[in-house]
C-alpha positions, -999 to +999 in steps of 0.1 A: +803+129+643+838+128+628+824+133+593+803+162+605+834+180+619+853+173+588+825+186+566+822+217+588+860+224+585+857+218+547+828+243+545+847+269+566+879+266+544+858+268+512+839+299+525+872+316+535+887+309+500+855+321+482+850+354+501+888+361+502+891+357+465+860+379+459+874+406+481+908+404+465+895+403+429+870+431+432+895+454+450+864+470+466+872+504+481+851+493+509+844+456+518+810+468+528+802+469+490+804+431+493+786+427+526+757+408+511+781+383+497+788+370+532+753+357+533+756+343+498+787+324+509+768+309+537+740+298+514+763+283+487+786+264+511+763+254+539+727+256+525+735+242+491+701+225+485+680+255+494+661+270+464+675+304+474+710+290+470+706+279+434+722+299+405+689+315+393+682+330+427+718+339+435+727+357+402+692+370+395+686+385+430+720+401+432+717+416+397+681+429+402+685+442+438+718+459+430+704+475+399+674+488+418+697+504+444+719+520+418+691+533+397+673+546+428+704+564+440+711+578+405+675+591+401+667+602+437+699+605+457+702+590+492+673+604+511+657+581+538+626+574+516+648+562+488+663+535+509+628+523+519+614+526+484+643+507+468+641+479+494+603+475+490+606+476+452+633+449+454+611+426+476+582+430+452+602+422+421+622+393+436+590+377+448+571+382+415+600+368+393+606+341+419+642+350+423+646+354+460+681+351+476+678+367+511+714+382+513+707+401+481+680+420+499+707+441+514+720+453+480+697+482+474+707+497+508+744+490+502+743+505+467+725+537+478+748+541+509+779+536+487+766+560+461+773+533+436+774+537+399+766+512+372+802+500+371+798+486+406+772+462+392+798+444+371+832+449+388+820+445+423+787+427+427+786+403+397+823+396+398+821+388+435+790+366+431+807+348+401+838+340+421+819+327+451+798+306+428+828+291+409+846+283+442+814+267+456+809+247+424+845+234+424+847+230+462+816+208+464+831+184+439+865+182+456+853+179+492+838+159+520+802+148+517+781+140+487+763+173+482+772+188+449+764+224+442+742+234+425+714+209+426+694+229+400+705+257+377+670+271+371+650+263+403+628+292+412+629+307+447+604+305+462+594+272+447+558+285+441+540+318+440+522+307+472+548+323+495+523+339+518+524+326+554+487+332+557+476+307+530+475+270+533+505+253+517 
């Protein structure tokens, strides 16, 4: 029990450091631009072995989903249907390229709502993701427990194309 409590404290401190540095470094006008990174922090510090927590999924999904939101806004504005279209397109692409990281699913909506431009892709989203990733990588090697992050640099998420709940696994 003691090791569990120590591990929990270690995860909480690491998560605080990671999201705090990401918010500070990006100097986001609105922390809501980094809202999806809260979920990313949870995955990288607490769910370190999940396929969705591995670098391919984390970086790929944030890049793809943010780009879709930015392009959708730039082309079509922020009408209700644009939010729906961008989210559905994001789901399709992330599943097909097997690059699913659930927190990144919020990015198209965030980017459209923020009227984000392409500069936000680099200085907000990717910088924030990179900082959280680096802190998680280092933190996992300094800390309590034997789980090192990442466990695989290129593991697809989902692990197979058979992601349908209606089909036999």
